N, C-alpha and C positions, 0 to 999 in steps of 0.2 A: 517490444518496452520491457526491459527490466526492471524491477524492485527488490534491490537487499537488504537487506533489516540488519541494522543496530551495527553502521559501519560507523566514523569519523562522527565516534559521539566521545564528547570532546580529546582526553588524547588517545579514548579507545577503537578497537580496531580500524584503524587509518587504513585505507587504502585510495588514493589521489587519484581521480577522476581519468590523472589522461594514460593510468596502468589499468584501469575497467575497459577506458579506447580500446585501445592496445589489446587485451585480453578477444574484448568482444571480436575486434579485430579479426585475433588471430583465431578464431574459429567458426571463420567465415561471414559474419556482419561485418554489413556494408550500410555508409551514410549515416553510421555510429553519433550519436549526440548526448550529452548528456547533461542535467538542471541540476543545480545545487550541488553539492558536496555530500548530500544526503545517499546517493547511492540509487539513481533518479537515469539508464540509457537506453535512449531511444532507437532503435536498430533497423534495419529490411535484413528477412535470411532467408535462404529455402528452405529453412524446413521448419515444418509446418505442425512438426510435436512439439510442445510452449515445455511442457516436463522434461524431455526432453534435452531441449538447449538449460534451459537450468538446470538441471546436470552437471554437463558439459561446464557452465561457467564458476558451478558450486568448486566440479574439482581444479575447473584451469587456478580460482583464485587463489584455493588452497596450495595447489603446486608456486605458487607467484609468490606468497605473502604468508606462507604457512596458519591463516583464517580461518578458521567455518564459517561462514558465510549463508543461512539461504536465502536465495535467488524462488523470486517469485517472476510467471513469466507474460507475461499480455501482448494481447494483441494491441491493436490502436483501434479496432472495432472494438474490444472489451470494454477498451476506457473511455471509449464514445458513448457506453451503455450506461457505465457506473455514472456517469455524469445526469445523462437522458432518462436515466429513471433515480435519481435522488431522491427518496422517499420525503424531505426536509427540503424541497425544490422551493416552495412555498411563502415555509416562512425565510428562507433567504433572500426570499424577491418581496418580503414587506410585504403578503398580499392576505396576512391573514392579519386577523385587527387583534392588533394589541401587540403582534408575538412579532419579531425581529431578530432573526438567527446569526450573529456575532461568524464569519468564515472562516476566521480560523478559533473558533471553538468548535467545528468543525470533524470530523477524523475521517476517513476512508481507511479500516481493515482490507488488507487485499486478501483472502489465502490462499491456501495453495488448491483447496478445491470445494466442495462444500460440504454445508457443518451437515455432523449426524444431526436434524432434529431429537436423537431420545440425549444430545450433550446439552444442549440448552436449559432448559428445565432449573441447573445448578443457578444460571444466572437471572435471576426473580428482579423484573424490572423494579418493582415496589423498590428490593434494599437499593437501592442506587438514583431514588431521584434527587434531585431536579435532574441527574443525568442520564437519559439514554438511548437504548438503539434500535437499530431495525436490519435485518437479515432482506441480504439482498441474491443475485445468486452463488455470485462466490467472495460476495464483501459481506461483511459489515458498516452498518456507519453510524455511526456516534454522535453526540451532541452530549457535547460541555459546556450547562452554560457560565457557569463559577469557574471554565477553566480545562484544561488538559490536564499539567503537570497535577496536579496534585486530586486526580480523576479514580474515588473508586475500581468504578466501572473498567475504567482505558486498563489498570494495574491489572483488572480478576482479569477481563478479556487474554491480556497479554498471556496470563500463566495459566488460565483453561484450560480446561480435561477438551479439547473444542477436533481434537484429533488431523488436525490440519495447522500446516506453519503460515503463516499472518505474519502483515508485516503494515501496519502504519502512515499514512500521508496529510498531513492536515488540508483541507477545503480547497485553500489558496493555489497548493501546492499540482494536484489535483487537477484545476483547471490551467494552467500552466503543461501538466504532460499531454494534455489531452488536445493543447494544441499545436503539441509539438507533434503530434502523431496522427492530426488533419492536415497537416498539410504538408 
């Protein structure tokens, strides 16, 4: 599974999904499927090292389109783990009295690696209320009850010095990706 950061946002960083499928196929990817226009590609590959795949895909995108696009690669098992370990799952399901999270306002930021815990103190949760985040293994789950686009937490996470690259997907997209990777 490839998750590309910052492509096809309005008129910026245009990369057709057909081109992405071709690039992944040219690097040995098989059964390539894309989801939406925002850089989500599910594929099979013999290479087991996600970092090597990400590096190769970034290079191929740069050579083909002159775009610098950070790529995060996850296995199907990683995506399933992200869904299964969602710390907001009970709120999404309405199992917490008086609380029901709108899945469109829950974002998962997939990170290129784990966050060094010493970098998190600058993200004081009280500064961002009612928005909140929970840390996963190599992802952050971010709930923005008043919307994602105006969220100071989402903006600060995108620019924070976490020492890793991240790309975000809303919960609807995460579950669609999980369905593609499980089949």
